[in-house]
N, C-alpha and C positions, 0 to 999 in steps of 0.2 A: 741426610736431609739438608737442603740449602734453604735458608730463611732469608727472604727479601724484607729488610727492616727499614721502614720509612723513618726519616729523621726530620727535625724541624727545618723549615725554610728560613726562619729567623727567630720567631718567638720560642724560647726554650720550653715553654709549657705545652707546646703542640707535639707531644710525644705520648705514646700509650704506655700503660703499665706493662703490657706484654712485651713491648720493645725493650724497655729497661730491664725486665727480668731476663730476657734473652741475652742482652749484652752483658749482664752479670754472669750468666751461666756458661755461655759459649767460650771456647778456647781459641777458635780460629775465625778470622774475619778476612773477607775480600773487600777492598775499599777503593772507591774512586780516588780518594786522597787519604792516605794513612794518617797524615798529620791532623787532618780535620777530625777523623774518627777518634784519635787519641784525645784531642781537645774536648770533644763531645763527652767522652767517658769521664774525663776529669771534671767536667761541668756537673755531671750527675753523680759524682763521687763513686765511680765504678773503677776498681783497681784494674789497670791494663798492662802493667809491666810484665806479667806472667802470661800474656796472651800473644798470639802470633798473627801478624798482619801481612796480607798479600796485596799487591797493587793491581788494579784493573782500570785502564783508561781507553779512550777511543782509538789509541794507537796499538793496543794489545792485539797481537796477531792470533789467528786460529791455532797456530803451532804453540804459541805461549799459553793460550787458554787450555790446551790439552794437558798441560802439566798439573792442572788442578783436578783432573779426573780421579786419580787414585785417592787423593785426600777427601774428595767429595763422597766417594763410595765408602770410605772408612769412618768419616767423622761428620758431626753436625757443624755447619759453618754458617755464619751470618754474612749477608751481602749488604753493604752500606754505601749509599751514594754520597756525593758532596752535600746534598740537601734534598729533602723530599723523598719520593718513592722510587727506589731503584728500578730501572727498566723503562721508565717513562721519560723518553727523550734523553737518555744517558747510556753509557756503555753497559749497564746492567742487562740490557736486552740480549746481549751475546751469551749471557749465562743461561738464559731460558733455552736458547738453541742448543747449548752444550748439554743441558739436562735432558732435553728430548733425544738428542743424538745418542747419549750413553745411558739412557733410562735411569737417570738420577732423580729421586723424589725431591720436590720443592714445594714451598708454600709462600704465599704473598700476604704479608700483614697489611691490614688497612691502616691508613695514616696520612700524614701531611703531604699535600701537593698543591700547586697553584691552580691547576686546571679546574677542578670541581667547584671551588668557591667562585671562580670567574663564570662558569656556566650557570650556576644557581643565581648569581647576582645580575646576569644579563637582563636587560629590559625587554625581552621578547621570548617567544615560546622556544624552549630548548628540550622538549620531550623527545626530540630526535636531533642529533648533531653529528658532525664529522670533526675529527681531531687530526691535524696535519703536522703537529710538532713544530719544530723550527723550520721556516722556509729556507730554501737554498739561498746562499748569499749572491751567487752569480749564475752559473749554469743551471738551467731548469727552473729558475725563479719565475719567469714570465709564464711558463707552462702551468705552474702551480697557481699563479694568480688567475689564469683563465679557468682553471678547475674550480676555484673559489667562486668566480663570477657566474659559472654555470650551475652551481649546486642549488638544489631545490630545498635543502635544509641548511641551518646555520653551520658555519665552519669556524672552528677555533684554532688559533695558532699561538705559539710562543714567539715573541719578537724581542730582540735586544734593544737596549737604550740607543745603540748606534744606528738602528735601522727602522725604528718605529715611525719616524716622520717620513722616511722614504716609502714605507709600505702604504701609508695613508695617501700620499701623493700619487703613488702608482695606481691605487684603486680609483682615485679621483680622475686621473688622466684616462683610465679605461672606461669611464662613464658609469661607474658603479652608482646605483640608486638603491638605497636601503638603509639599514641601521648598522652602526658600529658600536659594539660594547667593549670598553677598555677597562681592564682591571690592572691597577698598578700597585706594586709592592704588597702583594697579598700576604697577610699575616704580620706585616711589619708596621712600624710606628706611623708611617704616613700613607697607609693603605687608602686607595681611592677606587671608586667604581663609577663609570659614566656610560650612558647610552646616547649616541648622537647620530646625525647624518654625517656622511664623510666630509661634507663641506664644513660643518660645525667643528668636527674633530681637527681638521687641518687648520682652521682659523685659530682654535684654542692653542694648538701647539706652536704655530708660527708666531702668535702674539705672546707666547710664553705664559699663558694662563694655566696651562697644564705642564707641570715640570717634566722635562725629559730626563728623568733620573730613575734608576732602579730597573726592575724587571717587569715586563708587560705580558698580559694574555689578551689577545684581541679576538672578539667574536664578530663575525660578519654574516649578516642576514639580508638577503635581497627582498 
């Protein structure tokens, strides 16, 4: 069995008892960053020196993934991302495909992520929404933006601190009329939630009234 184990995105209390119990009991772990997982276990006073850690990154090839098949069929393994829920905009998604390909059982634990708090906090109806993950940085970016502009339901994306201002200005230049919900630093000390027009959002960022720091989830509703 492969266990997808969510970990805190910042606040160390945002972890479930089930996740802690699994980290205590499992011997094998596949990690986006093995060092981060070890630090996490140390934080929760979980002995880790007798455990085995394997690495999984966005650069891990299908051939390299295949080496995990035998151990997945023979043992229970925990999959841990850098932070949040594995498989949600991180390399963990490749493990789902592997499990389907080789008929390996898996289960997804509920837990921390930035998307759901941002959806709930948005100042508009989110009974239906589309999630696009991180937008492309170059090729395909404008295609995705057009997809957002044409959507009849709210669209949520992750955006980095380096491109949040660019995204808002791209929407403004495209003539977007609607609401923008911005969630910044979810679960962290300086967490903020705002819902504005795109003009208000651009003005607040360019005037530095909204700090361009940390991680952002952006909801877009026309």
